[in-house]
C-alpha positions as CSV (number, residue, x, y, z in Angstrom):
1,M,-2.8,23.1,-17.0
2,S,-5.9,25.3,-17.9
3,A,-8.0,22.9,-15.8
4,F,-5.5,23.0,-12.9
5,S,-5.6,26.8,-13.0
6,S,-9.3,26.5,-12.9
7,A,-9.1,24.6,-9.9
8,L,-6.9,26.8,-8.0
9,R,-9.4,29.7,-9.0
10,T,-12.2,27.9,-7.3
11,P,-12.1,29.2,-3.7
12,D,-13.5,26.1,-1.9
13,L,-11.4,23.8,-4.0
14,R,-8.3,25.9,-3.5
15,K,-8.8,25.8,0.1
16,K,-8.9,22.0,0.0
17,L,-5.7,21.7,-2.1
18,L,-3.8,24.0,0.2
19,F,-5.1,22.3,3.2
20,T,-3.9,18.9,1.7
21,V,-0.4,20.4,0.9
22,A,-0.1,21.7,4.5
23,I,-1.1,18.3,6.1
24,V,1.6,16.6,3.7
25,A,4.1,19.1,4.9
26,I,3.4,18.2,8.4
27,Y,3.5,14.4,7.8
28,R,7.0,14.7,6.2
29,L,8.2,16.9,9.0
30,G,7.3,14.2,11.5
31,A,9.0,11.5,9.2
32,T,12.4,13.3,9.7
33,L,12.2,13.9,13.4
34,P,14.1,11.3,15.5
35,S,12.3,9.6,18.5
36,P,13.4,10.3,21.8
37,G,16.2,8.0,22.9
38,V,17.5,7.4,19.4
39,S,20.7,8.7,18.4
40,Y,20.3,10.5,14.9
41,A,24.1,10.6,14.1
42,N,24.5,6.9,14.9
43,V,21.5,6.0,12.6
44,Q,22.8,8.0,9.8
45,A,26.3,6.2,10.3
46,C,24.5,2.8,10.0
47,L,22.6,4.0,6.9
48,K,25.9,4.9,5.1
49,L,27.5,1.6,6.3
50,T,24.8,-0.6,5.2
51,E,23.8,1.7,2.2
52,S,20.0,0.6,3.1
53,D,20.9,-3.0,2.3
54,T,17.8,-4.4,4.0
55,N,15.8,-7.3,2.9
56,G,12.3,-8.8,3.0
57,V,9.2,-7.0,4.0
58,L,11.2,-4.1,5.8
59,N,11.9,-3.0,2.2
60,L,7.9,-2.6,1.7
61,L,7.6,-1.0,5.2
62,N,10.5,1.5,4.8
63,L,9.3,2.4,1.4
64,F,5.6,3.2,2.7
65,S,7.2,5.3,5.5
66,G,9.2,7.3,3.1
67,G,12.5,6.1,4.5
68,A,11.3,7.0,8.3
69,L,11.3,3.4,9.5
70,L,15.1,2.9,9.3
71,Q,15.6,6.3,11.0
72,L,13.2,5.4,13.7
73,S,11.5,8.8,13.4
74,I,8.2,9.8,15.3
75,F,6.3,8.7,12.2
76,A,8.5,5.6,11.6
77,L,5.7,3.0,11.3
78,G,3.8,5.4,8.9
79,I,0.5,4.2,7.6
80,M,1.2,0.5,7.6
81,P,-0.5,-0.5,10.7
82,Y,-3.6,1.1,9.6
83,I,-3.3,-0.7,6.1
84,T,-2.7,-4.0,8.0
85,A,-5.8,-3.3,10.3
86,S,-7.9,-2.5,7.3
87,I,-6.9,-5.6,5.5
88,I,-7.5,-7.8,8.5
89,L,-11.0,-6.4,9.2
90,Q,-11.9,-6.8,5.4
91,L,-11.0,-10.6,5.6
92,L,-12.8,-10.9,9.0
93,T,-15.9,-9.5,7.5
94,V,-16.3,-12.8,5.4
95,V,-15.9,-15.1,8.5
96,I,-17.6,-13.1,11.4
97,P,-21.4,-12.5,10.9
98,R,-21.5,-9.5,13.2
99,L,-19.0,-7.7,11.1
100,E,-20.9,-8.7,7.9
101,Q,-24.0,-7.3,9.4
102,L,-22.4,-4.0,10.0
103,R,-21.2,-3.6,6.6
104,K,-24.7,-4.2,5.3
105,E,-26.2,-1.5,7.6
106,G,-24.7,1.3,5.4
107,Q,-23.2,4.5,6.8
108,S,-23.7,3.7,10.5
109,G,-22.3,0.2,10.3
110,Q,-19.4,1.5,8.3
111,A,-18.6,4.1,10.9
112,K,-18.5,1.2,13.6
113,I,-16.2,-0.8,11.5
114,T,-13.9,2.4,11.0
115,Q,-13.8,2.6,14.8
116,Y,-12.7,-0.9,15.1
117,T,-10.0,-0.3,12.4
118,R,-8.7,2.5,14.7
119,Y,-8.4,0.5,17.7
120,L,-6.9,-2.5,15.9
121,T,-4.2,-0.1,14.2
122,L,-3.2,1.2,17.6
123,G,-2.6,-2.4,18.9
124,L,-0.7,-3.4,15.8
125,A,1.3,-0.2,16.3
126,V,2.4,-1.1,19.8
127,L,3.3,-4.7,18.4
128,Q,5.3,-3.3,15.4
129,A,6.9,-0.5,17.5
130,S,8.3,-3.0,20.0
131,A,9.6,-5.3,17.3
132,F,11.3,-2.7,15.4
133,V,12.9,-1.3,18.6
134,A,14.1,-4.8,19.6
135,L,15.6,-5.2,16.2
136,A,17.3,-1.7,16.4
137,R,18.8,-2.8,19.6
138,T,20.2,-6.1,18.3
139,G,21.5,-4.5,15.1
140,Q,19.0,-6.8,12.9
141,L,17.3,-3.6,11.7
142,F,20.4,-3.1,9.5
143,N,21.3,-6.6,8.9
144,N,23.7,-6.9,11.9
145,M,26.2,-4.7,10.1
146,C,26.1,-2.0,12.8
147,D,27.9,-3.5,16.0
148,Q,25.6,-2.4,18.8
149,D,28.6,-2.8,21.3
150,D,30.4,0.1,19.6
151,P,29.2,3.4,20.9
152,A,29.7,4.9,17.3
153,Y,26.9,2.7,15.8
154,Q,24.6,2.3,18.8
155,I,21.1,3.3,17.7
156,I,19.8,3.5,21.2
157,P,22.7,4.8,23.3
158,E,22.9,3.0,26.9
159,N,25.2,5.4,28.9
160,T,22.5,8.3,29.0
161,G,21.9,8.2,32.7
162,I,18.2,7.1,32.1
163,P,17.1,3.4,32.7
164,M,17.1,1.6,29.5
165,W,13.4,0.0,30.1
166,L,12.2,3.7,30.5
167,T,13.8,4.7,27.3
168,L,12.3,1.8,25.4
169,T,9.0,2.4,26.9
170,I,9.1,6.0,25.9
171,L,10.2,5.0,22.3
172,V,7.5,2.6,21.8
173,M,4.8,5.0,23.1
174,T,6.1,7.8,20.9
175,M,6.1,5.6,17.7
176,T,2.5,4.4,18.7
177,A,1.3,8.0,19.2
178,G,3.0,8.9,15.8
179,T,0.9,6.2,14.1
180,G,-2.3,7.7,15.7
181,V,-1.4,11.1,14.5
182,V,-0.7,9.9,11.1
183,M,-4.0,8.1,11.1
184,W,-5.7,11.5,12.1
185,L,-3.9,13.5,9.5
186,G,-5.2,10.9,6.8
187,E,-8.7,11.3,8.0
188,L,-8.3,15.1,8.0
189,I,-7.4,14.9,4.3
190,T,-10.2,12.6,3.3
191,D,-12.7,15.1,5.3
192,R,-11.5,18.4,4.4
193,G,-8.9,17.9,1.6
194,V,-8.7,16.3,-1.8
195,G,-8.5,12.5,-2.3
196,N,-8.3,9.6,0.1
197,G,-6.2,10.7,2.9
198,M,-4.4,7.4,3.7
199,S,-3.6,6.9,0.0
200,V,-2.3,10.5,-0.3
201,L,0.2,10.1,2.6
202,I,1.3,6.7,1.1
203,F,1.9,8.4,-2.4
204,T,3.8,11.1,-0.6
205,S,6.0,8.6,1.3
206,I,6.9,6.8,-1.9
207,A,7.4,10.0,-4.0
208,A,9.9,11.4,-1.3
209,R,12.2,8.5,-2.0
210,L,12.3,9.0,-5.9
211,P,15.0,11.8,-6.2
212,G,17.4,10.0,-3.9
213,E,17.0,6.7,-5.5
214,G,17.2,8.4,-8.9
215,W,20.4,10.1,-8.0
216,S,21.8,6.9,-6.7
217,I,21.4,5.2,-10.0
218,K,23.0,8.2,-12.0
219,E,26.0,8.1,-9.6
220,S,26.5,4.4,-9.8
221,S,25.6,3.5,-13.4
222,G,26.1,6.5,-15.3
223,T,23.9,9.0,-17.1
224,G,23.1,6.5,-20.0
225,K,21.5,3.9,-17.8
226,F,19.8,6.6,-15.7
227,F,18.0,8.0,-18.7
228,L,17.1,4.5,-20.0
229,V,15.7,3.7,-16.7
230,I,13.5,6.8,-16.6
231,G,12.4,5.9,-20.4
232,L,11.4,2.4,-19.1
233,V,9.5,4.0,-16.0
234,L,7.4,6.1,-18.4
235,V,6.5,3.1,-20.4
236,I,5.5,1.2,-17.4
237,I,3.4,4.0,-16.0
238,A,1.6,4.3,-19.3
239,L,0.9,0.4,-19.2
240,V,-0.2,0.6,-15.6
241,V,-2.5,3.5,-16.4
242,F,-4.1,1.6,-19.2
243,I,-4.8,-1.7,-17.2
244,E,-5.8,0.2,-14.0
245,Q,-8.5,1.9,-16.1
246,A,-9.5,-1.2,-17.9
247,Q,-12.7,-2.7,-16.9
248,R,-15.4,-5.3,-18.2
249,R,-18.7,-3.7,-18.1
250,I,-21.6,-6.1,-17.4
251,P,-24.9,-4.4,-19.0
252,V,-27.9,-4.5,-16.5
253,Q,-31.5,-3.6,-17.4
254,Y,-34.0,-2.6,-14.8
255,A,-37.6,-3.6,-15.4
256,K,-40.4,-0.9,-15.1
257,R,-42.4,-0.9,-11.9
258,M,-45.7,1.1,-11.2
259,I,-45.7,2.2,-7.6
260,G,-48.8,4.3,-7.0
261,R,-49.2,6.5,-9.8
262,R,-45.4,6.8,-10.7
263,M,-43.5,4.6,-12.9
264,Y,-40.0,3.5,-11.7
265,G,-37.3,1.6,-13.4
266,G,-36.7,0.9,-17.0
267,T,-33.1,2.4,-17.0
268,S,-30.0,0.8,-18.2
269,T,-26.7,0.7,-16.4
270,Y,-23.8,-1.6,-16.0
271,I,-21.4,-3.4,-13.5
272,P,-18.1,-2.3,-13.9
273,L,-15.6,-5.3,-13.2
274,K,-12.0,-4.1,-13.2
275,V,-9.3,-6.1,-14.6
276,N,-7.0,-5.3,-11.7
277,Q,-10.0,-6.0,-9.1
278,A,-7.6,-6.8,-6.2
279,G,-5.4,-3.6,-6.2
280,V,-2.0,-4.0,-4.5
281,V,-3.1,-6.2,-1.7
282,P,-1.8,-9.4,-3.2
283,V,1.6,-7.8,-3.5
284,I,1.7,-7.0,0.1
285,F,0.6,-10.5,1.0
286,A,3.2,-12.1,-1.1
287,S,5.9,-9.9,0.1
288,S,4.9,-10.6,3.9
289,L,4.8,-14.3,3.3
290,L,8.3,-14.5,1.7
291,Y,9.7,-12.6,4.7
292,L,8.4,-15.3,7.1
293,P,11.3,-17.8,6.7
294,Q,13.7,-15.2,7.5
295,L,11.7,-14.0,10.6
296,Y,11.6,-17.6,11.6
297,L,15.3,-18.0,11.7
298,Q,15.7,-15.0,14.0
299,F,14.0,-16.9,16.8
300,F,16.4,-19.9,17.0
301,D,19.9,-20.5,17.4
302,Q,21.6,-19.5,14.2
303,N,24.4,-22.2,14.6
304,N,22.0,-25.0,14.6
305,L,20.4,-23.7,11.4
306,A,23.3,-22.7,9.4
307,D,22.4,-24.7,6.4
308,Y,18.8,-23.4,6.4
309,Q,20.1,-20.1,6.7
310,V,22.3,-20.4,3.7
311,W,19.5,-21.8,1.8
312,I,16.9,-19.1,2.6
313,Q,19.6,-16.3,2.0
314,R,20.3,-17.8,-1.4
315,Y,16.7,-18.5,-2.6
316,L,14.2,-16.6,-0.5
317,A,16.2,-13.4,0.4
318,D,18.0,-12.6,-2.9
319,A,15.8,-10.8,-5.0
320,T,17.9,-11.6,-8.0
321,S,17.4,-15.3,-7.5
322,P,15.2,-17.0,-10.3
323,F,13.7,-19.2,-7.5
324,Y,12.8,-16.2,-5.5
325,I,11.3,-14.3,-8.7
326,G,9.3,-17.5,-9.6
327,V,7.9,-18.0,-6.1
328,Y,7.0,-14.2,-5.7
329,F,5.3,-14.3,-9.1
330,L,3.0,-17.4,-8.3
331,L,2.2,-16.2,-4.8
332,I,0.7,-12.9,-6.3
333,I,-1.3,-14.8,-8.8
334,F,-2.7,-17.2,-5.9
335,F,-3.5,-14.1,-3.6
336,T,-5.1,-12.3,-6.3
337,Y,-7.5,-15.1,-7.0
338,F,-7.9,-15.5,-3.3
339,Y,-8.6,-11.9,-2.5
340,V,-11.0,-11.2,-5.4
341,S,-13.1,-14.4,-4.3
342,I,-13.5,-12.9,-0.9
343,T,-14.3,-9.3,-1.8
344,F,-16.5,-9.9,-4.6
345,N,-19.6,-12.1,-4.1
346,P,-21.4,-12.9,-7.4
347,T,-24.4,-14.6,-5.5
348,E,-25.0,-11.5,-3.4
349,V,-24.8,-9.1,-6.4
350,A,-27.2,-11.4,-8.3
351,E,-29.6,-11.4,-5.4
352,N,-29.5,-7.6,-5.1
353,M,-30.2,-7.1,-8.7
354,K,-33.1,-9.6,-8.5
355,K,-34.5,-7.7,-5.6
356,Y,-34.7,-4.4,-7.4
357,G,-35.8,-5.9,-10.6
358,G,-32.5,-5.8,-12.5
359,F,-31.2,-8.4,-14.9
360,V,-28.5,-9.0,-17.4
361,P,-30.0,-9.2,-20.8
362,G,-30.2,-12.8,-22.1
363,I,-29.4,-14.2,-18.6
364,R,-32.1,-15.3,-16.2
365,P,-32.2,-13.7,-12.7
366,G,-30.9,-15.5,-9.6
367,K,-28.3,-18.3,-9.9
368,P,-27.8,-18.1,-13.7
369,T,-26.8,-14.5,-13.2
370,A,-24.6,-15.3,-10.3
371,D,-22.9,-18.1,-12.7
372,Y,-22.5,-15.6,-15.3
373,L,-20.8,-13.0,-13.2
374,D,-18.6,-15.8,-11.6
375,F,-17.6,-16.9,-15.2
376,I,-16.7,-13.3,-16.3
377,L,-14.8,-12.7,-13.1
378,S,-12.6,-15.7,-13.4
379,R,-11.7,-14.8,-17.0
380,I,-10.8,-11.2,-16.3
381,T,-8.9,-12.1,-12.9
382,L,-6.2,-14.1,-15.0
383,P,-4.8,-11.1,-17.0
384,G,-5.1,-8.9,-13.8
385,A,-3.0,-11.5,-11.7
386,L,-0.5,-11.7,-14.6
387,Y,-0.2,-8.0,-14.8
388,L,0.3,-7.6,-11.0
389,G,2.9,-10.4,-11.1
390,L,4.8,-9.0,-14.1
391,I,4.7,-5.4,-12.6
392,S,6.0,-6.7,-9.2
393,V,8.9,-8.6,-10.3
394,L,10.1,-5.7,-12.7
395,P,12.3,-4.2,-9.9
396,N,14.1,-7.7,-9.7
397,F,15.1,-7.5,-13.3
398,F,16.3,-4.0,-12.8
399,F,18.6,-5.6,-10.0
400,I,20.0,-8.1,-12.3
401,W,20.5,-5.6,-15.1
402,L,22.0,-2.8,-13.0
403,N,24.0,-5.5,-11.1
404,Q,23.7,-3.7,-8.0
405,Q,22.5,-5.0,-4.6
406,Q,22.1,-1.6,-3.1
407,Y,18.8,-1.1,-5.0
408,Q,16.8,-3.2,-2.6
409,N,14.4,-0.1,-2.0
410,F,14.0,0.5,-5.7
411,P,11.0,2.8,-6.2
412,F,10.6,2.7,-9.9
413,G,8.5,-0.3,-10.3
414,G,6.3,-3.0,-8.6
415,T,4.4,-1.8,-5.7
416,A,5.5,1.7,-5.8
417,V,4.3,2.4,-9.4
418,L,1.0,0.6,-8.7
419,I,0.2,2.7,-5.7
420,M,1.3,6.0,-7.1
421,V,-0.5,5.6,-10.5
422,G,-3.6,4.4,-8.5
423,V,-3.7,7.2,-6.0
424,G,-2.8,9.7,-8.7
425,L,-5.9,8.6,-10.9
426,E,-8.3,8.4,-8.1
427,T,-7.2,12.0,-6.8
428,V,-7.3,13.5,-10.4
429,K,-10.9,11.9,-10.8
430,Q,-12.1,13.6,-7.5
431,I,-10.9,17.0,-8.8
432,E,-12.4,16.4,-12.1
433,S,-15.8,15.6,-10.4
434,Q,-15.6,18.8,-8.4
435,L,-14.8,20.8,-11.5
436,M,-17.5,19.1,-13.4
437,Q,-20.1,20.4,-10.7
438,R,-19.0,24.1,-11.8
439,N,-18.9,23.5,-15.4
440,Y,-15.2,23.8,-15.7
441,E,-13.2,21.7,-18.2
442,G,-11.5,18.7,-16.4
443,F,-8.4,16.8,-16.5
444,L,-9.8,13.7,-18.2
445,R,-12.1,13.4,-21.2
């Protein structure tokens, strides 16, 4: 608390903190404002009728938007189009030489990649907004439990005197523009606030759902289970912090070099290899892949695929199914290895070390160093993948234990905890570094 008060007493840091809070308040305001053409009263009626009983990747999207998606608000898409665009460009960097060259050009190349990310974000926002508006019109956004022929449950009312095509066009344009504004707000936080702006907005969206979901557990399961869940959540957070901070440090020694009359090098440093090198990306990939069979069924005649629909609903849509939990767990492990392999190149790291006269003590530079780094990375990726898998399937066991299907948006485990803890640690570290510049005692020791 003394360190926090020191941060508030520092004028420039206090301005950054207050600016970040102001941007977050604007973001949450936009997440509650309904888009033009959407009946807010009917949306609330559908939410009460279905009790947010949604499945598949819509859970993840609704969680990241702070519940704004199912309300079709101005910021309904949230930051997910930007996250998707960033992941796509990161993957394309490996296969497109032009992007690889831009990444190696430093700050100017990164600025160009950021510009490509913005364009791709807006393109994805148009596609996602069109898809969600179509799902809302047909009632599939609420699992077909809201009859869109009934005026009391019509998400987008028809008898308004405005052509439906114009209403839908304005709605898609509004949600796309909302995504652009959210992206801009995130960049403002990064430039003039504290922490990574996009991460802070995701943190805010998830945190906004915690009180409501916690109260739902208390009302339906009783005070005893509620406090037991809170205790388990605290234990999970402690474990996540421990693993997120864990890293294997590879020692690196740089040889001394004489350039002119000056001696350079001779320093010792290390390469930090995190246990969770992949972050939360494998969880997003696995969740999206499990949703594809459900999405596939929506494009075909349901009567001809009745047997497949029953099987998918039983094994790939039911979060309490052992088959679903097992497949989800294995997909996370696979995508963890896959993502780590494309984001960390041991050969490139070894070549850069060799270029600047660095070497791992006891290991020859060049290929032996690359093989050594690959050996270490493959060993620490296994516990990281198991950790991601176990944390991600914890909410599924909560579903079974609480014996309730209404906790499909359960925010006390899995992806939510991983993101919140990760963003919290990074933000605290940034505040700590700014306090260290002014010789204040910081948060972390």
